[in-house]
Phi, psi and omega in degrees: 000128177283164175300317176299313177293327171299336183264001191306319181260330177293320181059053180268342190248145172255345177204143174242127182288137175278330180278112177259011184292154180207170179254191177271168173137185191291338178253019191307124176075011175284126176288132175230139172262150181229125180306137186288028164243009178240127186291136170231122183302129177083001180237151180287119182238092190265006171062028179068014187233141173293342177301332182242032185299330188258013180283120174235100184298156176270336188228156177283144165300158180306311178301316178296320177295323180295318177298314179300319182293332178270012169098000182290150174262123171280093191277336183193157167268133184251155189288151175224154169288160187306121173064018180070028181212354187284188189289308184200181181223170179278359186287142180269168172265121185289337180265346179207078180311137184092349175253161180293147167275357186094184178191170003279348184278038184308308186297321186292321180286325180293314176301313179290321186291329180273359183071019180282332171216155182274339188216145176213141176281146179223198170199160180218134169251312180233306185217005200292343175256308185292322181295305169304326179298314180295313181298327185258005172074036183237173169279136177228131182227123173256122190279171161309148181306127174075006185289328180253152188287134178256357175303124179087008176255136178291124183249148173239324182226109182303329183279335183249331187293135174213154176282140176236168181223138177246150179208152175282339176217158180291332174298309181296317178305306181293333177287330179277324175299328178296317180293320181286347181118003178244107183273115178301141176281170180287148176306134181207135184292119186269156166271124190247132167258157180246129180221151174276325185067196177281067181274355179062013188065019183282327183302135181285168181297325181295322179288321178298314185298319183296318178290320181298322177294326178289321181297320177292321176298319182294316175301322178296333182265006169105005178287131180277113171258143179271102185258154177047044175270122185299323182297320175296314181298315185292326185289317176303325173293321188279333184281349184297129182085003185280343174307326181286323178295325177293322177293322177299320179295312182296319180292315183297322180280328183276339193304313183301323174285322181294327186296325178291328181290321179293321175302326184281352176111008178293116187279354185290129182296338178300322179298317174295322175293326178289322181295315180301316176301315173306313180298321182291312182285331175069183181298331180294318179292326176292317179295323179296322183292322177290330175298305184296329169302312182302319182294316183291317175304321172298313179296321179296307178311320181296352177273348185305326177292345195254320183223158178266324176209168180237139183249133174201190174282148179281321176227157186296333176203178174291177184306133174285154180289146181091177185229027181281333176224176175257013179092181186282129176262004187305314186289314181291335186300326187297316177299320177299312180300317183283338186076024185255159179286146176222145186229129177254115180253135185274068185261354186230153167232132175231125180057039173076005179251147179302142172218114180288152164255137192252132169249124178248135176246206186239160185308127182077000179263036184302314184295315176296320175301317178296322179295320181295315180295326177291327178286314178297316175306310179300320181296311180291320179295325184285345183267001185282000000 
């Protein structure tokens, strides 16, 4: 079966490459999907919009160039919502047909979740890597802000936008991150904090029970959890409502560019809504969001003497049914607002659907987060 025919009903790809040649290196022969807001020379990269249907970059994005130099094969371009902020995509969820795969990196998560490629590049401004990774049952990584190269990637918010990576295994994920510039640390037992974050009380009892069961299992295996810490409790109280601050910041910084796309005829209603929201909050609202971000960043950094990473849900619940939206962004938005690394691990199933577990680290601590995740995953795999 060809890659094109395998994608016929999933619709994770906008383009499949005919040339599967590759060079030598640590990723020699590894097929990689690339989100259609990240430039690939000679391939149609339409930014998720009919306005740019004929756009074919002449040069590779920096991340793509690094992957090629390491021997990877750029196998396909994966779907994105328009400009990585639109309403939805035609892509289905491979682990839950008829449910959203999430967004905006829908195609990257779906292609990896279906086994069409082992790795795909993604992006995140609020939730666009962690959420679809959770919904499609794959590994997803969002770095500390600017820790991965953004050259050749369509940007909307300089404060929030980051390159992300999806993978079918933690081994493949860390191999690609090593090439892209985030060298994973050695496996090490972490001190783990537990937070609800800005979940809005939305996780269902079944979702909370699944997470509680995992935590109980980890405790039984010797994982050190930091309980009853006043700093963690204070942060959980302070972070309530911060998802709105993240959206205010995203809309405020992206409005000028989105306004040009709306004027050019982009029909996705989400763009107009974001422009209208930016106009409504004005410069004062954007400034307030930036102040709130700085306050939360200071509170988060103050947790470093106490914990090595924080464990919580990747998404409030598994993927919702239907394709009208890409789901709730509340849980992943915190890492984007803080600019800290986050990893979605496919460790849970709720009602037969994938549910990611989110691990958050500290700014610049990407290697330590990955090292802690590797230790935890090895422990859990050995307990099966």
